[in-house]
C-alpha positions, 0 to 999 in steps of 0.5 A: 718220369717215364722213359720212352723205349729206345725204339721210340727214341730212335724213330723220333731222332730219325724224324728230326733228322729228316726235318732238318734235311728238308729245312736245309734244302729249302732255306734261303741261308743256313749254317753251323756255328760253334759255340765255345763257352758263349751265350751269343753269336752273330750271323752276317749274310753274304747278300743282304735281304730286302727286308726283315720278314725272314724266319730263323729256325735253330737246332742243337743237341741240347735243350736250351732256350734261345732267341733271335735278336738284332734282326736286320737285312744283313744278319741277326744274333742268336742268343742262348739263355746259358753259356754253351759249348757245342754246335748250333745250326740255323736255317733262314726262311724268306 
């Protein structure tokens, strides 16, 4: 496996940070969850959506598979494929 030069990794991380900033500013709902040895957490909206046609974008520091389940007009669940301790950010787009 070939490692990328540090400058390239810095540019990738800077670009990711810019995308996350744009997403946070344009999403209908966003937040941060703290997972502590967990595989899932629920998000409940302060105000219900009209339907379930929203999209969810999730970011975290680690490469972990996730899925969005139990999507309703009042919230959804984020499920991870492993037990995780760390921060998970989400953005919901209508």
